[in-house]
ZAMARGU-4260 file (C-alpha; in steps of 0.2 Angstrom, whole numbers, plus 5000, padded with zeros to 4 digits):
<rodrens>
0) 5134/4777/5136 | 5129/4796/5139 | 5111/4799/5142 | 5104/4811/5129 | 5092/4824/5137
5) 5077/4832/5128 | 5085/4849/5131 | 5100/4843/5121 | 5089/4837/5107 | 5080/4853/5107
10) 5096/4863/5106 | 5102/4853/5091 | 5085/4855/5082 | 5087/4874/5084 | 5104/4874/5078
15) 5102/4863/5063 | 5083/4863/5059 | 5084/4844/5057 | 5070/4832/5063 | 5069/4826/5081
20) 5074/4808/5078 | 5088/4813/5067 | 5095/4825/5081 | 5093/4811/5094 | 5102/4799/5083
25) 5116/4811/5079 | 5119/4815/5098 | 5119/4796/5102 | 5132/4793/5088 | 5143/4807/5094
30) 5141/4803/5112 | 5132/4819/5116 | 5146/4830/5108 | 5135/4845/5102 | 5147/4852/5089
35) 5151/4835/5082 | 5132/4831/5080 | 5130/4848/5071 | 5144/4843/5059 | 5137/4826/5056
40) 5119/4833/5053 | 5126/4846/5041 | 5135/4833/5031 | 5119/4822/5031 | 5110/4838/5025
45) 5122/4841/5011 | 5120/4823/5005 | 5101/4825/5005 | 5103/4841/4996 | 5114/4834/4983
50) 5102/4819/4980 | 5088/4831/4977 | 5098/4843/4966 | 5093/4834/4950 | 5074/4837/4953
55) 5066/4851/4944 | 5062/4866/4954 | 5050/4877/4944 | 5039/4885/4957 | 5045/4897/4971
60) 5045/4916/4973 | 5052/4932/4967 | 5058/4944/4981 | 5062/4963/4979 | 5072/4973/4992
65) 5075/4991/4990 | 5086/5004/4999 | 5085/5022/4992 | 5089/5021/4974 | 5096/5003/4975
70) 5086/4988/4972 | 5089/4969/4972 | 5078/4956/4965 | 5080/4937/4967 | 5071/4921/4961
75) 5072/4906/4972 | 5064/4890/4966 | 5056/4876/4975 | 5047/4860/4968 | 5030/4865/4974
80) 5019/4880/4978 | 5016/4873/4995 | 5034/4875/5000 | 5035/4892/4991 | 5023/4898/5005
85) 5032/4890/5019 | 5038/4902/5032 | 5056/4895/5032 | 5057/4896/5013 | 5050/4914/5013
90) 5063/4919/5027 | 5077/4912/5017 | 5072/4921/5001 | 5071/4938/5011 | 5088/4934/5018
95) 5096/4931/5001 | 5088/4947/4994 | 5095/4957/5008 | 5112/4948/5005 | 5111/4953/4987
100) 5107/4971/4990 | 5121/4973/5003 | 5134/4963/4994 | 5143/4963/4977 | 5143/4945/4972
105) 5143/4945/4953 | 5134/4928/4950 | 5125/4914/4958 | 5140/4904/4961 | 5149/4918/4971
110) 5132/4922/4980 | 5132/4904/4986 | 5148/4908/4996 | 5142/4925/5003 | 5137/4926/5021
115) 5119/4930/5027 | 5116/4942/5041 | 5115/4927/5053 | 5133/4922/5048 | 5128/4906/5038
120) 5133/4905/5020 | 5119/4906/5007 | 5123/4888/5002 | 5124/4882/5020 | 5107/4890/5023
125) 5100/4882/5007 | 5106/4865/5012 | 5098/4866/5029 | 5082/4872/5021 | 5082/4857/5009
130) 5083/4846/5024 | 5068/4855/5033 | 5056/4855/5018 | 5061/4839/5009 | 5062/4847/4992
135) 5075/4854/4980 | 5078/4872/4983 | 5087/4882/4969 | 5094/4900/4969 | 5091/4903/4951
140) 5095/4921/4947 | 5097/4939/4954 | 5099/4957/4949 | 5104/4973/4956 | 5098/4990/4949
145) 5103/5007/4954 | 5091/5020/4948 | 5095/5036/4939 | 5083/5047/4948 | 5068/5037/4953
150) 5067/5019/4958 | 5050/5009/4954 | 5046/4992/4960 | 5031/4981/4959 | 5027/4963/4965
155) 5012/4954/4959 | 5010/4941/4973 | 5026/4931/4975 | 5027/4926/4956 | 5031/4941/4946
160) 5042/4956/4950 | 5048/4971/4941 | 5061/4985/4945 | 5063/5001/4935 | 5076/5015/4934
165) 5068/5031/4928 | 5074/5049/4924 | 5061/5063/4928 | 5043/5060/4934 | 5040/5055/4952
170) 5040/5040/4963 | 5021/5036/4959 | 5024/5036/4940 | 5040/5025/4943 | 5029/5012/4953
175) 5015/5013/4939 | 5028/5009/4926 | 5034/4994/4936 | 5016/4988/4938 | 5014/4990/4919
180) 5029/4980/4915 | 5024/4966/4928 | 5007/4965/4919 | 5012/4966/4900 | 5030/4959/4900
185) 5038/4971/4887 | 5054/4965/4879 | 5064/4981/4880 | 5061/5000/4883 | 5060/5006/4864
190) 5065/5001/4847 | 5083/5003/4850 | 5083/4988/4861 | 5076/4976/4848 | 5090/4966/4840
195) 5093/4967/4821 | 5091/4948/4821 | 5074/4949/4829 | 5068/4962/4816 | 5075/4952/4801
200) 5066/4936/4807 | 5049/4945/4809 | 5051/4954/4793 | 5054/4938/4784 | 5039/4929/4792
205) 5028/4944/4788 | 5034/4944/4770 | 5031/4926/4767 | 5013/4928/4775 | 5010/4943/4764
210) 5016/4936/4748 | 5003/4922/4750 | 4990/4935/4748 | 4994/4937/4729 | 4994/4956/4731
215) 5006/4967/4721 | 5024/4969/4728 | 5021/4987/4733 | 5005/4982/4743 | 5015/4967/4751
220) 5029/4980/4756 | 5016/4991/4764 | 5008/4976/4773 | 5025/4970/4780 | 5029/4988/4786
225) 5013/4989/4795 | 5015/4972/4803 | 5033/4976/4809 | 5026/4993/4816 | 5013/4984/4825
230) 5025/4971/4832 | 5037/4984/4838 | 5022/4992/4848 | 5018/4976/4856 | 5035/4972/4862
235) 5042/4989/4867 | 5037/4997/4883 | 5035/5014/4876 | 5024/5007/4862 | 5011/4998/4873
240) 4995/5006/4879 | 4996/5010/4897 | 4989/4996/4908 | 4979/5008/4919 | 4973/5019/4904
245) 4973/5009/4888 | 4969/5025/4878 | 4986/5032/4882 | 5002/5025/4877 | 5017/5023/4889
250) 5027/5034/4878 | 5014/5048/4879 | 5012/5045/4898 | 5031/5047/4900 | 5032/5062/4889
255) 5018/5072/4898 | 5028/5069/4914 | 5044/5074/4907 | 5051/5057/4911 | 5060/5042/4903
260) 5064/5024/4907 | 5082/5021/4908 | 5081/5002/4911 | 5070/4989/4919 | 5071/4970/4924
265) 5056/4958/4925 | 5056/4941/4933 | 5042/4928/4933 | 5044/4912/4943 | 5049/4897/4933
270) 5049/4906/4916 | 5060/4895/4904 | 5060/4880/4916 | 5053/4865/4908 | 5042/4857/4921
275) 5037/4839/4919 | 5018/4838/4918 | 5011/4822/4926 | 4996/4815/4917 | 4990/4801/4928
280) 4975/4796/4916 | 4988/4793/4902 | 5000/4784/4914 | 4986/4772/4919 | 4981/4769/4901
285) 4998/4765/4896 | 5001/4753/4910 | 4985/4744/4906 | 4990/4743/4887 | 5007/4736/4893
290) 4998/4723/4904 | 4987/4717/4890 | 5002/4715/4878 | 5010/4704/4892 | 4995/4693/4894
295) 4994/4690/4875
</rodrens>
């Protein structure tokens, strides 16, 4: 039987990211064949990753990467905030963002097969990361944006990111608009971006509420019109008061600078993902109740 040296274990750890005991075991089972051990650990890592894939990953981080007028934004999820702050996780997220910016993958499935700068596929690197951190890691979504004239981007910590394409104005204004979007979460640029279905739904709700007031139909109509106008101001970027100066609307800010927002994208970590909330007090109470029923 071949003797497995500490240097061999160290080399295998550096190549795969697996634990020391796992590396030693793989080398023993492959009689010191380094490439065979790497392959065995990768298969083992994939099996572990597959096993964890059903677990909800609703934490993580949003990463923005820009080059000139081009920007890429990705959301990569982990199960806990602790792992989202791990150096290995952060390095993976940055590498994926760079891959998105430089590549042309149309969707997450295609991106998984794309190569990172170090030659590994995105999926291969994700699998290795799952083995290292012991949590499900999910590449949730990404977007590329090429700005018309000015690119604005803003990251609020690692949890919220916004990128903006702007015509006119300057770089500082583009960044301010991105910061505003990160803070207020508008649905669209202006009223043209609000769907007819959304407007019809809101009008119907407002009409039902106003009708309950018992006021004459013409007054009800004015009430509905007023509430719809207020709703549009709240959800459209240009209708909102500017976050750095609430006395000025974003529309006026842009107009005064001779600028217009062409498009924007905002990501927030975990939005729309249902995260299971653990309530241990309720769980203990339930178990006690079940125990009492059994005793009876």
